C-alpha positions in Angstrom: -17.8 34.2 -30.5 -18.0 30.4 -30.3 -20.6 28.6 -32.4 -22.1 25.7 -30.7 -24.2 22.6 -31.5 -26.5 21.3 -28.8 -27.3 17.7 -29.4 -30.3 17.0 -27.2 -31.3 20.6 -26.8 -34.7 19.9 -25.2 -33.4 17.8 -22.3 -32.1 18.9 -18.9 -28.5 19.6 -20.0 -29.6 21.1 -23.3 -32.0 23.6 -21.7 -29.3 24.6 -19.1 -26.9 25.1 -22.0 -29.5 27.5 -23.5 -29.5 29.4 -20.2 -25.7 29.8 -20.5 -26.1 31.2 -24.0 -28.6 33.7 -22.6 -26.1 34.6 -19.9 -23.3 35.1 -22.4 -24.8 36.3 -25.8 -21.5 38.1 -26.6 -19.5 34.8 -26.4 -21.8 32.0 -27.6 -24.0 31.5 -30.7 -26.2 28.5 -31.3 -25.6 27.0 -34.8 -27.4 23.7 -34.5 -29.9 22.2 -32.1 -31.4 18.7 -32.1 -34.3 17.0 -30.3 -36.5 14.0 -30.5 -40.2 14.5 -29.7 -40.5 17.9 -27.9 -41.4 19.8 -31.0 -42.8 22.9 -29.2 -39.6 23.5 -27.3 -37.4 23.0 -30.4 -39.6 25.5 -32.3 -39.3 28.0 -29.4 -35.5 27.6 -29.2 -35.0 27.8 -33.0 -37.0 31.0 -33.2 -35.5 32.7 -30.1 -31.9 32.2 -31.2 -32.4 32.2 -35.0 -30.7 28.7 -35.1 -29.6 28.0 -38.7 -29.9 24.2 -38.4 -32.5 22.1 -36.6 -32.6 18.3 -36.5 -35.5 16.2 -35.3 -35.3 12.5 -34.8 -39.0 11.7 -34.3 -41.0 11.7 -37.5 -44.2 13.3 -36.1 -42.3 16.0 -34.3 -40.2 16.6 -37.4 -43.4 17.4 -39.4 -44.6 19.8 -36.8 -41.3 21.6 -36.5 -40.8 21.8 -40.2 -44.3 23.3 -40.7 -43.8 25.8 -37.9 -40.5 27.0 -39.3 -41.2 26.9 -43.0 -41.3 30.7 -43.4 -38.1 31.3 -41.3 -34.4 30.9 -42.0 -34.2 27.8 -39.8 -33.4 24.8 -41.9 -35.0 21.7 -40.5 -33.8 18.1 -41.2 -34.8 14.7 -40.1 -33.0 11.7 -38.5 -29.8 10.5 -37.1 -28.0 10.5 -40.5 -28.7 14.2 -40.9 -27.4 14.8 -37.4 -24.2 12.9 -38.0 -23.5 14.9 -41.1 -24.4 18.3 -39.6 -22.3 18.1 -36.4 -19.3 18.0 -38.7 -20.0 21.4 -40.3 -17.0 23.6 -40.3 -18.8 26.5 -38.6 -19.3 24.5 -35.4 -16.6 25.1 -32.7 -18.1 23.0 -29.9 -20.6 20.2 -29.8 -22.6 19.7 -26.6 -23.3 16.0 -26.5 -26.4 15.9 -24.3 -28.5 13.1 -25.7 -29.2 10.6 -22.9 -28.2 6.9 -23.4 -26.9 4.8 -26.2 -28.7 7.0 -28.7 -26.1 9.7 -28.3 -23.1 7.6 -29.4 -23.3 7.9 -33.2 -23.6 11.7 -33.4 -20.9 12.2 -30.7 -18.5 9.9 -32.5 -19.2 11.7 -35.8 -18.3 15.1 -34.2 -15.2 13.5 -32.7 -14.2 12.3 -36.2 -14.5 15.8 -37.5 -12.0 17.0 -34.8 -14.6 19.0 -32.9 -14.3 20.0 -29.3 -16.8 17.9 -27.4 -18.6 19.1 -24.2 -19.6 15.6 -23.1 -22.6 14.9 -20.9 -23.5 11.6 -22.6 -21.6 9.2 -20.3 -23.0 6.2 -22.2 -20.7 7.1 -25.2 -17.7 6.1 -23.1 -19.4 3.4 -21.2 -20.3 1.5 -24.3 -17.4 2.3 -26.6 -14.7 3.9 -24.4 -11.7 2.6 -26.2 -13.0 3.3 -29.7 -14.1 6.8 -28.8 -10.8 7.8 -27.1 -8.8 6.2 -29.9 -10.8 8.3 -32.4 -10.4 11.4 -30.4 -6.6 11.0 -30.3 -6.6 10.2 -34.1 -8.6 13.2 -35.1 -7.4 15.7 -32.5 -10.8 16.1 -30.8 -10.8 17.5 -27.3 -13.3 15.9 -24.9 -14.3 18.1 -22.0 -16.7 16.4 -19.5 -19.6 18.5 -18.3 -21.2 16.2 -15.8 -20.3 17.6 -12.4 -18.1 14.7 -11.2 -15.9 14.3 -14.2 -15.7 18.1 -14.7 -14.5 18.3 -11.1 -11.8 15.6 -11.8 -10.8 17.4 -15.0 -10.3 20.7 -13.1 -8.4 19.0 -10.3 -5.9 17.5 -12.8 -5.0 20.8 -14.5 -1.3 21.2 -14.1 -0.8 17.7 -12.7 1.0 14.7 -14.1 -1.0 11.5 -14.8 1.7 9.4 -13.1 1.2 11.3 -9.8 -2.4 10.2 -9.5 -3.0 7.6 -6.8 -6.8 7.4 -7.3 -9.9 9.5 -8.1 -12.9 9.6 -5.8 -16.3 10.2 -7.4 -18.8 11.7 -5.0 -22.4 10.4 -5.0 -25.3 12.2 -3.4 -27.0 8.9 -2.6 -30.2 10.0 -4.2 -33.6 10.1 -2.5 -33.2 6.7 -0.9 -29.9 7.2 1.0 -29.9 5.0 4.1 -32.9 3.0 3.0 -32.8 -0.8 3.0 -34.2 -3.4 0.6 -37.5 -3.8 2.5 -38.3 -0.1 1.9 -37.1 -0.1 -1.7 -39.4 -3.1 -2.6 -42.4 -0.7 -2.6 -41.1 2.6 -4.0 -42.7 4.1 -7.0 -41.3 6.3 -9.8 -42.7 9.5 -8.3 -40.6 9.1 -5.2 -37.5 7.9 -7.1 -37.6 11.0 -9.4 -37.4 13.3 -6.4 -33.6 13.9 -6.3 -32.7 16.0 -3.3 -30.0 18.2 -4.9 -29.9 18.1 -8.7 -32.4 19.1 -11.4 -32.1 16.2 -13.9 -34.2 14.3 -16.5 -36.2 11.2 -15.6 -33.6 8.6 -16.8 -30.7 10.1 -14.9 -32.8 10.7 -11.8 -33.7 7.0 -11.6 -30.1 6.0 -12.3 -29.0 8.3 -9.4 -31.6 6.7 -7.1 -30.3 3.2 -7.9 -26.6 4.3 -7.9 -26.3 3.1 -11.5 -25.4 6.6 -12.5 -22.3 6.4 -10.3 -21.4 3.0 -11.7 -21.6 4.3 -15.3 -19.5 7.3 -14.2 -16.8 4.9 -12.9 -16.6 3.3 -16.4 -16.6 6.7 -18.0 -13.8 7.9 -15.8 -11.6 4.9 -16.6 -11.6 5.8 -20.3 -11.7 9.6 -20.0 -8.7 9.8 -17.7 -6.9 6.6 -18.7 -7.1 5.0 -15.3 -6.9 1.5 -13.9 -9.9 -0.1 -12.3 -8.4 0.1 -8.8 -7.8 3.8 -9.2 -11.5 4.7 -9.1 -13.6 4.9 -6.0 -17.0 6.1 -5.0 -17.9 7.9 -1.8 -21.4 9.0 -0.7 -21.6 12.7 0.0 -25.3 13.7 0.6 -24.8 17.5 0.4 -23.3 17.4 -3.2 -20.9 20.2 -2.5 -17.7 18.4 -3.1 -18.2 17.2 -6.7 -15.2 14.8 -6.7 -11.6 14.5 -5.5 -8.2 13.4 -6.7 -5.7 11.7 -4.4 -2.0 11.9 -5.4 0.9 9.6 -4.6 2.2 11.9 -1.9 -1.1 11.7 0.1 -2.4 15.1 -1.0 -6.0 15.5 -2.2 -7.6 18.1 -4.4 -11.3 18.6 -4.4 -13.6 20.8 -6.5 -16.5 22.4 -4.6 -19.5 24.4 -5.5 -23.3 24.5 -5.2 -25.2 21.8 -7.2 -25.7 23.7 -10.4 -25.0 22.0 -13.8 -24.6 25.3 -15.5 -21.3 25.8 -13.8 -19.4 22.8 -15.3 -21.2 23.3 -18.6 -20.0 27.0 -18.7 -16.4 25.9 -17.8 -16.3 23.7 -20.9 -16.9 26.9 -23.0 -14.7 29.2 -21.1 -11.6 27.2 -20.3 -8.7 27.9 -19.8 -10.5 31.0 -18.4 -13.6 31.5 -16.2 -16.5 33.7 -17.0 -18.5 35.7 -14.4 -22.2 34.9 -14.2 -25.3 35.7 -12.2 -25.7 32.2 -10.6 -25.9 31.7 -6.9 -22.5 31.4 -5.2 -21.5 28.8 -2.6 -21.4 29.9 1.1 -20.3 27.7 4.0 -23.0 29.4 6.1 -25.5 27.4 4.1 -23.9 24.1 5.0 -23.5 23.3 8.7 -21.5 20.2 7.9 -20.3 18.1 5.0 -20.6 14.3 5.6 -19.3 11.2 3.8 -20.0 7.5 4.0 -19.4 4.3 2.1 -21.8 3.3 -0.7 -24.2 0.4 0.3 -23.6 -2.0 -2.5 -25.6 -4.8 -0.8 -28.8 -2.7 -1.0 -27.9 -0.7 -4.2 -26.5 -3.6 -6.2 -26.2 -1.6 -9.5 -23.0 0.0 -8.4 -21.4 -3.4 -7.9 -22.8 -4.7 -11.2 -21.2 -1.7 -12.9 -17.9 -2.3 -11.2 -17.9 -5.9 -12.4 -18.7 -4.8 -15.9 -15.8 -2.3 -15.8 -13.4 -5.0 -14.7 -14.6 -7.5 -17.3 -14.6 -4.8 -20.1 -15.2 -6.1 -23.6 -18.9 -5.8 -24.4 -20.0 -6.2 -20.7 -20.4 -2.4 -20.1 -22.5 -2.3 -23.3 -24.7 -5.1 -22.0 -25.0 -3.4 -18.6 -26.0 -0.1 -20.2 -28.5 -1.6 -22.6 -30.2 -3.7 -19.8 -30.3 -0.7 -17.5 -31.9 1.6 -20.1 -34.7 -0.9 -20.7 -35.4 -1.6 -17.0 -35.4 2.2 -16.3 -37.9 2.8 -19.0 -40.0 -0.1 -17.7 -39.8 1.2 -14.1 -41.0 4.6 -15.3 -44.0 2.8 -16.9 -44.6 0.9 -13.6 -43.8 -2.4 -15.3 -41.0 -3.5 -13.0 -40.1 -2.9 -9.4 -37.2 -0.8 -8.2 -35.2 -3.7 -6.7 -36.2 -5.9 -9.7 -34.2 -3.6 -12.0 -31.0 -4.9 -10.6 -32.1 -8.5 -10.9 -32.9 -8.1 -14.6 -29.6 -6.3 -15.3 -27.7 -9.1 -13.6 -29.6 -11.8 -15.4 -29.0 -10.1 -18.8 -25.3 -9.8 -18.0 -25.2 -13.5 -17.3 -27.2 -14.6 -20.4 -25.7 -12.4 -23.2 -22.3 -13.9 -24.4 -19.2 -12.0 -23.3 -16.9 -10.8 -26.1 -13.7 -8.9 -26.2 -12.2 -6.4 -28.6 -15.3 -5.6 -30.5 -15.8 -3.2 -33.4 -18.4 -0.5 -33.3 -20.7 -2.6 -35.4 -20.3 -5.5 -33.1 -21.1 -3.3 -30.1 -24.3 -2.1 -31.8 -25.2 -5.8 -32.2 -24.4 -6.5 -28.5 -26.6 -3.6 -27.5 -29.5 -4.9 -29.6 -29.1 -8.5 -28.2 -28.9 -7.2 -24.6 -32.1 -5.2 -25.0 -33.9 -8.2 -26.4 -32.9 -10.3 -23.5 -33.7 -7.7 -20.9 -37.1 -7.1 -22.5 -37.9 -10.9 -22.1 -37.1 -10.7 -18.4 -39.2 -7.6 -18.1 -42.2 -9.3 -19.6 -41.9 -12.0 -16.9 -42.2 -9.4 -14.2 -45.3 -9.7 -12.0 -45.9 -6.0 -12.7 -45.8 -6.2 -16.5 -49.2 -5.8 -18.2 
């Protein structure tokens, strides 16, 4: 029986992790859940699984959850400080890091410093502070297992292989809902269309990142740190069917690919089961359902976010942090109809140009860079014609 903490239990990854617990009640027990403002779902999860520890980071939601659980055995605590402390509890075997964005960094890093096994969905942790995070993981003996589909695929393809035999890795991208579209079309798209991902069931932030290809850019930076690769060893290919989740090419010309239906529960479950695999009731892949699998190069002229992310990866220092902060702000603004789809890339680029580039930053300095980049991006957002 593995005891798990689900950090971001009410989001897409968190709720799918809960489904895996339901599938394997003899193998998994939830010890801790955290959430921000979805009080009702947190209450439901806490009661259903008799979760000993619940952390809420929104004050109003905290009051509601605490009141609802006051006569139960669920202990409810408030805030990031409580979360950082609780993920280090000895009872916890695995921490599912599922908070979206920069907000997930501190709790993930705290769990790493406690030597926990991390099932990592929060790519921003490595985008913003990759070197710091990986150094801390090595120092404290924390195992990081990626659970987003692309990095989980690479992880599986590398089992039994030597790092020096890797020629490159190839991250597959679905292309999102706007694959094949050009700038003139994208000028007028709205959030409802951008949120309609053709293959994956994801939260709003990640769905917009997928539509703009920023998600794939962030994944490139994440892969650099996670697998210890050079910039020129990471490529992206557009694969609309999302069946091949990613590939590794080796120095002898051989390639390994990991395939499966688009279902996030499969890579999440693998993080719990490895080095074994557990049976489940999920739909299985069949070639009969896919007449053909296609591939094409990413259109970085139209979807400029991918190129911006590649540039940030090459510059390193605080540039990925600036990129991520600006992207989070423009995505939130786009979801509120305050900036246009194409305009998001313009604002990210301007923010990267304006915020000073720095190398070899401490965690505290990265936090400051994140804050400064958000302030700059928000100023550009206020100058948008759509802002009101």
